[in-house]
Backbone as CSV, one residue per row, in Angstrom:
resi,resn,N_x,N_y,N_z,CA_x,CA_y,CA_z,C_x,C_y,C_z
1,MET,-10.041,0.909,35.630,-9.513,0.076,34.857,-9.434,-1.575,35.198
2,ASP,-9.598,-2.398,34.457,-9.859,-4.106,35.126,-8.571,-4.704,34.516
3,ARG,-7.557,-4.566,35.332,-6.500,-4.628,34.873,-6.010,-6.213,34.630
4,ALA,-6.604,-7.510,35.370,-6.556,-8.329,35.591,-7.895,-9.016,34.200
5,GLY,-8.800,-8.376,34.119,-9.531,-8.593,32.885,-9.185,-8.573,32.000
6,LEU,-8.252,-6.833,31.408,-7.925,-6.612,30.472,-6.888,-7.309,29.913
7,ALA,-6.214,-7.925,30.736,-4.726,-8.639,30.472,-5.929,-10.671,29.618
8,GLU,-6.702,-10.703,30.317,-6.750,-12.113,30.129,-7.886,-11.765,29.173
9,PHE,-8.304,-10.811,28.976,-8.818,-10.377,27.345,-8.133,-10.561,26.385
10,LEU,-7.184,-10.033,26.200,-6.138,-10.000,25.385,-5.713,-10.802,24.881
11,SER,-5.035,-11.855,26.071,-4.113,-13.056,26.010,-5.157,-14.069,25.219
12,ARG,-6.083,-14.211,25.797,-7.052,-15.009,24.844,-7.495,-15.029,23.189
13,ARG,-7.716,-13.363,23.054,-8.037,-12.804,21.809,-6.649,-13.385,20.838
14,ARG,-5.709,-13.001,21.689,-4.400,-12.888,20.834,-4.289,-14.390,20.514
15,ASP,-4.538,-15.078,21.448,-4.536,-17.042,21.237,-5.237,-17.741,20.244
16,ALA,-6.496,-16.924,19.814,-7.680,-17.484,19.021,-7.053,-16.745,17.797
17,LEU,-6.225,-16.036,17.520,-5.400,-15.528,15.909,-4.556,-16.566,15.523
18,GLN,-3.863,-16.651,14.695,-3.367,-17.687,13.769,-2.242,-16.406,13.214
19,PRO,-1.438,-16.811,12.346,-0.496,-15.652,11.920,-1.018,-15.570,10.438
20,GLU,-1.954,-16.466,9.620,-2.171,-16.426,8.025,-3.339,-15.201,8.430
21,ASP,-4.319,-15.274,9.910,-5.458,-14.691,9.647,-5.174,-13.351,10.128
22,VAL,-4.160,-12.930,10.274,-3.500,-11.046,9.849,-2.935,-11.018,9.174
23,GLY,-2.110,-11.331,7.898,-1.296,-11.124,6.689,0.033,-11.568,7.230
24,LEU,0.507,-12.167,8.437,2.067,-12.523,8.993,2.251,-14.090,8.495
25,PRO,3.670,-14.282,7.475,4.255,-15.529,7.521,3.843,-16.819,8.862
26,ARG,3.879,-17.917,8.672,3.448,-18.682,9.944,5.031,-19.088,9.937
27,GLY,6.127,-19.369,9.527,7.708,-19.930,9.792,7.245,-21.549,9.697
28,ALA,8.131,-22.129,9.425,8.745,-23.525,9.656,8.833,-23.749,10.960
29,ARG,9.178,-23.416,11.762,9.978,-24.027,13.367,8.407,-22.989,14.351
30,ARG,7.744,-22.735,14.128,6.802,-21.686,14.643,5.975,-22.670,15.703
31,ARG,5.755,-23.049,16.770,4.942,-23.606,18.211,4.189,-23.155,18.356
32,THR,4.173,-21.622,18.251,3.167,-20.748,19.410,1.595,-21.299,18.223
33,THR,0.466,-21.473,19.781,-0.793,-21.569,19.085,-1.556,-20.402,18.573
34,GLY,-1.090,-19.474,19.125,-1.814,-17.703,18.444,-0.378,-17.103,17.948
35,LEU,-0.888,-15.680,18.288,-0.022,-14.397,17.710,0.869,-14.752,18.945
36,ARG,2.055,-14.377,18.522,3.073,-13.990,19.486,2.987,-12.691,20.251
37,ARG,3.578,-11.930,21.316,3.079,-10.338,21.525,3.688,-9.458,20.840
38,GLU,4.762,-9.801,20.269,5.823,-9.113,19.085,5.102,-8.838,18.527
39,GLU,3.859,-9.439,17.586,3.342,-9.620,16.586,2.344,-9.112,16.756
40,VAL,1.476,-8.807,17.983,0.573,-7.901,17.980,0.705,-6.818,18.172
41,ALA,1.641,-6.247,19.062,2.785,-4.888,19.011,2.866,-4.592,17.939
42,LEU,3.746,-5.661,16.651,3.862,-4.984,15.255,2.416,-4.086,14.496
43,LEU,1.418,-5.527,15.131,0.145,-4.816,13.867,-0.676,-3.429,14.666
44,ALA,-0.210,-3.394,15.869,-0.648,-2.230,16.403,-0.070,-1.353,16.525
45,GLY,1.500,-0.926,15.990,2.255,0.204,16.084,2.562,0.353,17.176
46,MET,2.640,-0.127,18.519,3.279,0.003,19.606,4.425,-0.911,19.913
47,SER,4.858,-0.436,20.755,6.357,-1.505,21.342,6.063,-2.902,21.845
48,THR,6.599,-3.544,22.101,6.617,-4.757,22.841,5.996,-4.908,23.872
49,ASP,7.074,-4.048,24.431,7.037,-3.791,26.148,5.984,-3.405,26.552
50,TYR,5.573,-2.232,25.777,3.931,-1.628,26.513,2.695,-2.579,26.053
51,TYR,2.741,-3.464,25.229,1.787,-4.420,24.761,1.822,-5.354,26.025
52,SER,3.090,-5.692,26.057,3.695,-7.017,27.181,3.189,-6.833,28.611
53,ARG,3.385,-5.367,28.638,3.057,-4.873,30.552,1.419,-5.182,30.457
54,LEU,0.645,-4.999,29.429,-0.526,-4.666,29.366,-1.077,-6.146,30.346
55,GLU,-0.782,-7.182,29.185,-0.975,-8.859,29.628,-0.365,-9.269,30.889
56,GLN,0.404,-8.601,31.365,1.064,-8.580,32.949,0.470,-8.015,33.782
57,GLN,-0.545,-7.481,33.694,-1.431,-6.823,34.779,-0.629,-5.170,34.926
58,ARG,0.845,-4.835,34.565,1.235,-3.806,34.865,1.351,-2.777,34.235
59,GLY,0.353,-2.598,33.443,0.440,-1.490,31.915,-0.012,0.156,32.763
60,PRO,0.755,1.053,31.604,-0.018,2.260,31.920,-1.396,2.108,31.674
61,HIS,-2.442,3.061,31.540,-3.900,3.420,31.569,-3.680,3.486,30.091
62,PRO,-4.424,2.938,28.958,-4.035,3.133,27.409,-4.799,3.977,27.157
63,SER,-4.715,4.427,26.134,-5.708,6.267,25.526,-6.579,5.217,24.491
64,ASP,-7.177,5.950,24.124,-8.546,5.398,23.183,-7.707,5.175,21.978
65,GLN,-6.704,6.030,21.892,-5.934,5.495,19.876,-5.026,4.181,20.487
66,MET,-4.469,4.346,21.797,-3.778,3.001,21.354,-4.931,1.718,22.173
67,LEU,-6.101,1.944,22.564,-7.310,0.983,22.746,-7.565,0.787,20.644
68,ALA,-7.865,1.524,20.332,-8.682,1.590,19.100,-7.619,0.551,18.088
69,ALA,-6.159,0.805,18.661,-5.151,-0.198,17.084,-5.205,-1.340,17.773
70,ILE,-4.636,-1.802,19.217,-5.106,-3.184,19.482,-6.357,-3.782,18.755
71,ALA,-7.882,-2.936,18.983,-8.863,-3.560,18.775,-8.438,-3.951,17.223
72,ARG,-7.689,-3.272,16.026,-7.598,-3.352,15.062,-6.931,-4.438,14.802
73,ALA,-5.675,-4.264,15.458,-4.911,-5.452,15.440,-4.624,-7.069,16.082
74,LEU,-6.123,-7.091,16.612,-6.788,-8.584,17.070,-7.822,-8.226,16.920
75,HIS,-8.012,-8.160,15.094,-9.848,-8.140,14.541,-11.030,-8.445,15.263
76,LEU,-10.933,-7.548,16.165,-11.926,-7.356,17.390,-13.432,-7.244,16.492
77,SER,-14.195,-7.587,16.773,-15.476,-7.414,16.449,-15.842,-5.889,17.244
78,LEU,-16.768,-5.426,16.760,-17.634,-4.105,17.651,-17.877,-4.391,18.542
79,ALA,-18.802,-5.850,19.561,-18.763,-5.865,20.440,-17.456,-5.856,21.679
80,GLU,-16.379,-6.797,20.987,-14.842,-6.959,21.529,-14.462,-5.942,21.440
81,ARG,-14.340,-4.859,20.863,-13.923,-3.649,20.819,-14.622,-3.006,22.342
82,ASP,-15.905,-2.923,22.185,-17.024,-2.205,23.114,-16.083,-2.748,24.768
83,HIS,-15.889,-4.090,24.617,-15.650,-4.504,25.389,-14.189,-4.437,26.258
84,LEU,-13.402,-4.322,25.487,-11.923,-4.113,25.492,-11.924,-2.700,26.107
85,PHE,-12.282,-1.355,25.957,-12.857,-0.129,26.371,-13.203,-0.344,27.307
86,LEU,-14.320,-0.982,27.680,-14.606,-0.945,29.183,-13.683,-1.464,29.915
87,LEU,-12.924,-2.631,29.817,-11.976,-3.109,31.111,-11.039,-2.275,30.741
88,ALA,-10.567,-1.333,29.852,-9.641,-0.395,30.572,-9.935,0.911,30.949
89,GLY,-11.040,0.657,31.245,-11.964,2.419,32.058,-12.371,2.933,31.051
90,GLN,-12.277,3.079,29.646,-13.020,4.070,28.713,-14.074,3.704,28.631
91,ASN,-14.666,5.116,28.039,-15.709,5.097,27.722,-15.658,4.539,26.319
92,THR,-17.247,3.244,25.787,-17.073,3.041,24.458,-17.517,4.303,23.355
93,PRO,-16.630,4.007,22.166,-16.885,4.834,21.243,-18.300,4.852,20.374
94,ARG,-18.463,6.011,19.961,-20.259,6.093,19.728,-19.858,4.840,18.023
95,ARG,-20.845,4.488,18.443,-21.113,3.325,17.035,-21.877,4.020,16.206
96,ALA,-21.777,5.503,15.999,-22.023,5.963,14.566,-21.824,5.689,13.645
97,VAL,-22.171,6.049,12.328,-21.808,5.877,11.262,-20.369,6.238,10.691
98,ARG,-19.742,7.214,11.313,-18.684,7.651,11.317,-17.783,6.445,11.045
99,GLY,-17.727,5.493,11.465,-17.335,3.708,11.288,-15.590,3.935,11.272
100,ASP,-15.390,4.580,12.685,-13.982,4.262,12.523,-13.418,3.247,13.105
101,HIS,-14.249,1.927,12.835,-13.896,0.535,13.614,-13.579,-0.432,12.429
102,VAL,-12.623,-0.622,11.744,-12.310,-1.611,10.677,-13.044,-3.127,10.714
103,THR,-13.706,-3.575,10.618,-14.319,-4.773,10.734,-13.202,-6.189,10.392
104,PRO,-13.611,-6.930,11.710,-12.671,-8.220,11.244,-12.757,-8.520,9.705
105,GLY,-14.056,-8.619,8.841,-14.129,-9.220,7.765,-13.325,-8.000,6.784
106,MET,-13.006,-7.222,6.963,-12.763,-6.246,5.977,-10.916,-6.090,6.831
107,MET,-10.555,-6.329,7.844,-9.442,-6.635,7.952,-8.722,-7.877,7.220
108,ARG,-9.606,-8.957,7.165,-9.025,-9.728,6.648,-8.728,-10.043,5.090
109,ILE,-9.688,-8.897,4.238,-9.481,-8.928,2.915,-8.185,-8.202,2.931
110,VAL,-7.845,-6.851,3.618,-7.227,-6.057,3.693,-5.513,-7.050,3.929
111,ASP,-5.661,-7.769,4.879,-4.844,-8.555,5.558,-4.034,-9.467,4.116
112,ARG,-4.705,-9.406,2.992,-4.457,-10.509,1.829,-4.256,-9.761,0.351
113,LEU,-4.392,-8.417,0.707,-3.677,-7.321,0.032,-2.852,-6.755,-0.179
114,GLY,-1.644,-7.794,0.995,-0.313,-6.872,1.122,0.708,-6.311,0.392
115,ASP,0.780,-6.980,-0.957,1.528,-6.432,-2.197,0.570,-5.395,-3.026
116,THR,-0.491,-4.879,-2.947,-1.550,-4.117,-3.807,-1.610,-3.114,-2.645
117,PRO,-1.474,-1.909,-3.434,-2.156,-0.868,-2.919,-3.821,-0.656,-2.906
118,ALA,-3.997,-0.539,-1.869,-5.561,-0.787,-0.866,-5.579,-0.169,0.372
119,MET,-6.687,0.766,0.663,-7.295,1.656,1.880,-8.577,1.283,1.857
120,VAL,-8.561,2.102,3.505,-9.925,1.578,3.982,-10.273,2.729,4.464
121,VAL,-11.359,3.725,4.112,-11.757,5.072,4.195,-13.386,4.922,4.683
122,ASN,-13.491,6.011,5.378,-15.137,5.906,6.245,-15.727,7.220,5.214
123,SER,-17.051,7.216,5.684,-17.708,7.812,5.157,-17.310,9.408,4.435
124,ALA,-16.289,10.391,5.715,-15.963,11.553,6.070,-14.542,11.536,5.144
125,GLY,-14.286,10.613,4.547,-13.191,10.411,3.757,-11.620,10.472,4.751
126,GLU,-12.055,9.906,5.692,-10.753,9.833,6.467,-10.251,7.946,6.565
127,THR,-8.931,8.069,6.154,-8.339,7.100,6.228,-8.097,6.263,6.926
128,LEU,-8.646,4.847,7.486,-8.379,4.375,8.528,-7.521,3.382,8.862
129,LEU,-7.038,2.716,7.483,-6.144,1.637,7.066,-5.546,1.542,5.572
130,GLN,-4.424,1.258,5.702,-3.333,1.132,4.790,-2.404,0.279,4.031
131,THR,-2.304,-0.727,2.620,-1.149,-1.338,2.849,-0.083,-0.870,2.636
132,ALA,1.153,-1.764,2.760,2.388,-0.923,2.670,2.650,-0.459,0.831
133,PRO,1.867,-1.072,-0.211,2.154,-0.314,-1.383,1.210,1.051,-1.804
134,ALA,0.000,1.129,-0.782,-0.703,2.200,-0.824,0.094,3.191,0.003
135,VAL,0.581,3.046,1.121,1.730,4.281,1.867,2.972,4.442,0.278
136,ALA,3.313,3.787,-0.217,4.417,4.556,-1.207,3.338,4.849,-2.253
137,LEU,2.224,4.441,-2.523,1.683,5.418,-3.751,1.454,6.828,-3.453
138,LEU,0.412,6.589,-2.195,0.034,7.880,-1.897,0.924,9.082,-0.891
139,GLY,1.318,8.280,0.381,2.456,9.068,1.286,0.774,8.370,2.439
140,ASP,1.343,8.122,3.409,0.648,7.744,4.701,-0.118,8.949,5.208
141,GLU,-1.198,8.204,4.968,-2.924,9.433,5.461,-3.710,9.344,6.534
142,THR,-3.006,8.393,7.446,-3.359,8.119,8.773,-2.524,8.678,9.686
143,VAL,-2.011,9.873,9.088,-1.070,10.193,10.114,-1.525,11.653,10.943
144,HIS,-2.836,12.003,9.616,-3.096,13.349,9.830,-4.191,13.109,11.433
145,THR,-4.525,14.691,11.802,-5.233,14.790,12.923,-6.381,15.606,12.667
146,GLY,-7.488,15.639,13.582,-8.655,16.964,13.311,-8.912,16.287,12.094
147,PHE,-9.551,17.747,11.536,-10.026,17.764,10.094,-9.807,17.279,9.027
148,ALA,-8.313,17.723,8.849,-7.506,17.172,7.427,-7.007,15.397,7.903
149,ARG,-7.636,15.005,9.007,-8.008,13.772,8.626,-8.552,13.154,7.598
150,SER,-9.668,14.041,6.676,-10.576,13.593,5.224,-9.748,14.316,4.420
151,VAL,-9.746,13.235,3.492,-8.708,13.606,2.280,-10.067,14.953,1.353
152,THR,-11.382,15.379,1.770,-11.710,16.094,1.039,-11.230,17.135,1.876
153,TYR,-11.352,17.594,3.224,-10.693,18.687,3.739,-9.378,19.262,3.476
154,ARG,-8.413,18.108,3.325,-6.835,18.422,2.589,-7.234,18.606,0.799
155,TRP,-7.859,18.443,0.623,-8.325,18.979,-0.969,-8.017,20.006,-0.867
156,PHE,-9.170,20.731,-0.384,-9.906,21.881,-0.627,-8.483,23.226,0.848
157,THR,-8.095,22.344,1.399,-7.124,23.445,2.567,-5.412,22.958,2.271
158,ASP,-4.690,21.980,1.330,-3.562,21.565,1.590,-3.354,21.904,0.383
159,ALA,-2.344,22.714,-0.493,-1.702,22.172,-1.991,-1.022,21.237,-2.001
160,ASP,-0.465,20.448,-1.041,-0.211,19.467,-1.426,-0.756,18.013,-1.767
161,ALA,-1.968,18.077,-0.972,-2.745,17.256,-1.071,-3.086,17.100,-2.977
162,ARG,-3.424,18.173,-3.360,-4.064,18.581,-5.055,-2.594,18.283,-5.819
163,ALA,-1.502,18.442,-5.169,0.100,18.272,-5.786,0.188,16.539,-6.495
164,LYS,-0.541,15.761,-6.014,-0.376,14.875,-6.067,-1.474,13.922,-7.437
165,HIS,-2.414,15.395,-8.123,-2.421,15.020,-9.267,-2.433,16.034,-10.137
166,PRO,-2.489,15.448,-11.648,-1.909,16.745,-12.538,-3.396,17.787,-12.671
167,VAL,-2.970,18.920,-12.820,-3.001,19.945,-12.507,-4.917,19.926,-13.488
168,ASP,-4.457,19.312,-14.755,-6.032,19.453,-15.819,-7.226,18.343,-14.826
169,ASP,-7.076,17.770,-13.783,-7.811,16.777,-12.921,-8.657,17.453,-11.728
170,HIS,-7.871,18.528,-11.628,-8.143,18.918,-10.032,-9.635,19.525,-10.323
171,ALA,-10.240,20.392,-10.760,-11.629,20.137,-11.009,-12.448,19.239,-10.707
172,MET,-11.836,17.774,-11.849,-13.027,16.837,-11.508,-13.275,16.326,-10.599
173,HIS,-11.463,16.205,-9.777,-11.720,15.877,-8.062,-12.140,16.347,-7.284
174,ALA,-12.026,17.689,-7.660,-13.186,18.634,-6.375,-14.415,18.490,-6.264
175,ARG,-15.316,18.160,-7.576,-16.505,17.829,-7.838,-16.733,16.333,-7.212
176,ALA,-15.946,15.790,-7.262,-16.076,14.183,-6.658,-15.911,14.019,-5.116
177,HIS,-14.880,14.741,-4.672,-15.001,15.150,-3.716,-15.785,15.394,-2.885
178,THR,-16.032,16.528,-3.047,-17.467,17.518,-2.952,-18.874,16.476,-2.692
179,ALA,-19.185,15.756,-4.008,-20.330,15.290,-4.115,-20.032,13.755,-2.982
180,ARG,-19.036,13.450,-2.723,-18.896,12.169,-1.660,-19.606,12.802,-0.381
181,LEU,-18.807,13.472,-0.367,-19.277,14.438,0.986,-21.043,14.837,1.349
182,ARG,-21.360,15.520,0.406,-22.811,15.958,0.287,-23.386,14.582,0.237
183,THR,-23.021,13.575,-0.367,-24.024,12.265,0.028,-24.112,11.764,1.280
184,ALA,-22.667,11.890,2.046,-22.674,10.772,3.397,-23.311,11.784,4.324
185,ALA,-22.781,13.411,4.078,-23.558,13.944,5.593,-25.361,14.027,5.051
186,THR,-25.748,14.065,4.177,-27.288,13.710,3.632,-27.968,12.483,4.255
187,ALA,-27.009,11.580,4.407,-27.334,10.288,4.720,-26.977,10.097,5.974
188,GLU,-25.988,10.740,6.759,-25.769,10.029,8.045,-26.441,11.341,8.851
189,GLY,-27.002,12.450,8.408,-27.507,13.319,9.107,-26.217,14.953,10.172
190,PRO,-27.116,15.783,10.327,-26.344,16.636,10.250,-25.289,16.779,11.564
191,THR,-25.387,15.968,12.388,-24.416,15.755,13.695,-23.530,14.654,13.391
192,SER,-23.237,14.008,11.692,-22.489,13.034,11.304,-20.659,13.608,11.532
193,ARG,-19.592,12.698,10.744,-18.543,13.431,10.838,-18.965,13.804,9.527
194,ALA,-18.748,13.274,8.629,-19.127,14.229,7.311,-19.774,15.259,7.044
195,ALA,-21.002,15.716,8.005,-21.549,17.172,8.407,-20.382,18.018,8.773
196,GLU,-19.952,17.475,9.939,-18.585,18.208,10.230,-17.785,19.183,9.724
197,VAL,-17.341,17.756,8.700,-16.057,18.208,7.538,-16.610,19.402,7.117
198,ALA,-17.368,19.169,6.563,-18.228,20.111,4.951,-18.879,21.307,6.250
199,THR,-19.298,21.316,7.114,-19.175,23.061,8.003,-18.324,23.370,8.184
200,ALA,-16.958,22.884,8.749,-15.500,23.216,8.878,-14.985,23.866,7.463
201,LEU,-15.106,23.109,6.311,-14.673,23.510,4.921,-15.518,24.971,4.652
202,LEU,-16.941,24.842,5.118,-17.928,26.075,4.651,-16.919,27.600,5.050
203,GLU,-16.536,27.293,6.348,-15.585,28.778,6.854,-14.454,28.449,6.608
204,VAL,-14.065,28.019,5.901,-12.301,28.415,4.968,-12.032,28.369,4.043
205,SER,-12.976,27.723,2.794,-12.603,27.742,1.752,-13.872,27.944,0.818
206,PRO,-13.344,29.130,0.204,-14.275,29.591,-0.561,-14.750,28.556,-2.070
207,ALA,-13.627,27.814,-2.355,-13.632,27.041,-3.548,-14.517,26.023,-2.888
208,PHE,-14.875,25.282,-1.907,-14.965,24.605,-1.334,-17.073,24.799,-1.401
209,ALA,-17.253,25.847,-0.727,-18.312,26.798,-0.770,-18.728,27.019,-1.946
210,GLU,-18.470,26.957,-3.388,-19.278,27.081,-4.535,-19.507,25.581,-4.662
211,HIS,-18.560,24.508,-4.612,-18.558,23.502,-5.097,-20.306,22.916,-4.290
212,TRP,-19.960,23.401,-3.082,-21.014,22.969,-1.859,-22.594,23.512,-2.726
213,SER,-22.659,24.066,-3.174,-24.023,25.261,-3.020,-24.557,24.913,-4.778
214,ARG,-23.627,23.900,-5.453,-24.689,23.598,-6.531,-25.125,21.601,-6.598
215,HIS,-24.978,21.493,-5.210,-25.415,19.935,-4.453,-25.460,19.351,-5.535
216,ASP,-24.011,18.500,-5.615,-23.696,17.620,-6.929,-24.048,16.508,-5.836
217,VAL,-24.197,14.997,-6.462,-24.384,14.247,-5.635,-23.843,12.468,-6.479
218,ASP,-23.582,13.252,-7.445,-22.786,11.920,-8.338,-21.415,12.043,-8.164
219,THR,-21.055,10.547,-7.454,-19.827,10.709,-6.589,-18.693,10.134,-7.213
220,THR,-19.199,9.284,-8.482,-18.194,8.366,-9.436,-17.220,9.364,-10.440
221,LEU,-15.849,8.790,-10.614,-15.111,9.350,-11.756,-15.128,8.616,-12.973
222,PRO,-14.925,9.261,-13.694,-14.935,8.612,-15.460,-14.140,7.262,-14.896
223,ASP,-14.598,6.473,-15.525,-13.847,5.251,-15.515,-13.201,4.900,-14.458
224,GLN,-13.699,5.190,-13.246,-12.902,4.769,-12.235,-11.615,5.075,-12.208
225,ARG,-11.213,6.028,-13.271,-9.612,5.801,-13.055,-9.029,7.603,-12.917
226,LYS,-7.633,7.561,-12.367,-6.926,7.956,-11.869,-5.703,8.364,-12.022
227,ARG,-5.222,10.090,-12.364,-4.044,9.810,-12.615,-3.386,10.259,-11.303
228,LEU,-2.153,9.979,-11.063,-1.088,9.938,-9.801,0.231,10.844,-10.121
229,LEU,0.584,11.494,-10.001,1.948,11.971,-9.846,2.839,11.213,-8.374
230,HIS,3.413,10.482,-9.406,4.524,10.185,-7.609,5.863,10.576,-7.901
231,PRO,6.270,11.424,-6.797,7.625,12.269,-6.776,8.585,11.214,-7.165
232,GLU,8.686,10.217,-7.409,9.787,9.382,-8.226,9.572,8.395,-9.115
233,LEU,8.337,8.004,-9.497,8.355,7.242,-10.657,7.445,8.053,-11.697
234,GLY,7.005,9.199,-11.366,6.120,10.147,-11.935,4.821,10.050,-12.329
235,LEU,4.000,9.863,-13.718,2.765,9.806,-13.965,2.449,8.440,-13.982
236,ILE,1.201,7.984,-12.725,1.102,6.746,-12.437,-0.628,7.028,-13.078
237,GLU,-1.263,5.890,-13.715,-2.885,5.917,-14.071,-2.946,4.527,-13.506
238,VAL,-4.112,4.705,-12.809,-4.183,3.711,-11.665,-5.907,3.156,-12.037
239,HIS,-6.632,2.156,-12.095,-8.119,1.997,-11.825,-8.229,1.773,-10.225
240,CYS,-9.358,2.448,-10.336,-9.882,2.211,-8.609,-10.731,1.594,-8.314
241,GLN,-10.598,0.635,-7.990,-11.981,-0.567,-7.646,-12.605,-0.402,-5.833
242,THR,-13.759,-0.198,-5.652,-14.482,0.174,-4.673,-14.874,-0.941,-3.912
243,LEU,-14.747,-1.591,-3.038,-15.402,-1.972,-2.045,-16.042,-1.872,-1.423
244,LEU,-17.679,-1.346,-0.890,-18.429,-1.007,0.215,-18.848,-1.753,1.272
245,ASP,-18.927,-1.284,2.303,-19.024,-2.095,3.911,-20.253,-1.378,4.017
246,PRO,-21.660,-1.271,3.601,-22.615,-0.523,3.920,-22.700,-0.082,5.535
247,ASP,-22.733,-1.045,6.391,-22.948,-1.349,8.011,-21.858,-0.167,8.515
248,GLN,-20.392,-0.516,7.885,-20.097,0.464,8.799,-19.755,1.681,7.867
249,SER,-20.346,2.130,6.967,-20.051,3.151,6.195,-18.474,3.051,5.955
250,GLN,-18.212,2.562,5.289,-16.482,2.459,4.526,-16.148,1.700,3.561
251,SER,-15.237,2.256,2.665,-14.715,1.954,1.197,-13.939,0.959,0.986
252,LEU,-13.113,-0.163,0.837,-12.172,-0.731,0.719,-11.278,0.039,-0.852
253,LEU,-11.039,0.568,-0.946,-10.127,1.241,-2.615,-9.321,0.681,-2.930
254,VAL,-8.941,0.093,-3.836,-7.560,-0.763,-4.958,-7.542,-0.592,-6.084
255,TYR,-6.224,0.208,-6.211,-5.792,0.287,-7.139,-5.000,-0.600,-7.872
256,THR,-5.469,-0.234,-9.088,-4.673,-1.898,-9.967,-4.451,-0.585,-11.259
257,ALA,-3.179,-1.191,-12.152,-3.084,-0.714,-13.463,-3.367,-2.033,-14.609
258,THR,-3.600,-1.443,-15.757,-3.567,-2.160,-16.764,-2.091,-3.188,-16.806
259,PRO,-2.448,-4.961,-16.644,-0.892,-5.663,-16.994,-0.402,-5.095,-18.045
260,GLY,0.616,-5.266,-18.368,1.776,-4.629,-19.371,1.739,-3.441,-19.957
261,SER,1.273,-2.579,-18.821,1.110,-1.290,-19.396,2.315,-0.710,-18.416
262,GLU,2.598,0.828,-19.037,4.175,0.956,-17.892,3.648,1.265,-16.543
263,SER,2.234,1.848,-15.905,1.965,2.155,-15.141,1.682,0.919,-13.987
264,HIS,1.339,-0.148,-14.718,1.676,-1.551,-14.406,2.942,-1.901,-13.699
265,GLU,4.042,-1.704,-14.783,5.486,-1.675,-13.964,5.876,-0.694,-13.056
266,LYS,5.313,0.411,-13.159,5.518,1.487,-11.686,4.779,0.926,-10.770
267,LEU,3.825,0.441,-10.877,3.400,-0.095,-9.549,3.985,-1.250,-9.000
268,SER,4.765,-2.274,-9.654,5.910,-3.322,-9.206,6.963,-2.832,-8.665
269,MET,7.227,-1.705,-9.142,8.730,-1.169,-8.321,8.160,-0.198,-7.031
270,LEU,7.004,0.252,-7.034,6.785,0.779,-5.348,7.883,0.591,-4.033
271,ALA,7.565,-0.419,-4.478,8.517,-1.277,-2.779,9.975,-0.686,-3.072
272,ALA,10.376,-1.346,-4.065,11.907,-0.618,-4.347,12.384,0.918,-3.932
273,VAL,11.535,1.317,-4.631,11.758,3.104,-4.291,11.262,3.612,-3.230
274,SER,10.773,3.414,-2.369,10.038,3.290,-1.324,11.116,2.588,-0.034
275,GLY,11.864,1.964,-0.588,12.740,1.045,0.781,12.546,0.186,1.216
């Protein structure tokens, strides 16, 4: 671990960012040229003390998860992320099409969607990033570990995941989830994360195995509409718009509702009901 190099790199990358680059307010009396340490810590989901010690060359050996969080907070490119890992004495993450690293461009888009339910998912259906309204609408999907990180895996193994949608829509979602996983596994190969999730599901879910055997590859939902059952607001009908980043095999999902509709009003209430 190159403590001096790591500290200098973090400091330089932090100085290169402005609050508006990461979706934070600047404030009228701000004098700091870049981001503050506490702002980086907030964005990375860690304590200010932990991050500050890294910049002061006295921090602990950061884990892969901590480094990935810092890379996202500082909007690092893939080359910068790999450099960060090497400075910290860790092997660089595989640059596989699994695409766990959210690119700076995608991060900037998400930062500007702070009042909109939006999320970034990879081709295996693993949620990498959510806006606060998306968490209020769907729950925090970034807390899962193992194969449960994949929404497709959860759909076929966790009744709570299916309970977020009306029963009448379950068959449609099961087909769409399976088709998306099939498409990703075929495109990315047998060693991809999508293929790993599919193999795991074939071992535990007869329902998935039945859908998988149909070899469906049509990944779209009718009209791109979804009906969600929110625990406090009830039924919400949303339109799901998808922006694809083909280089990283990631998708940005943005949930909206027809202006003036009851669902549109419910989306505006998400912040209030989630606290």
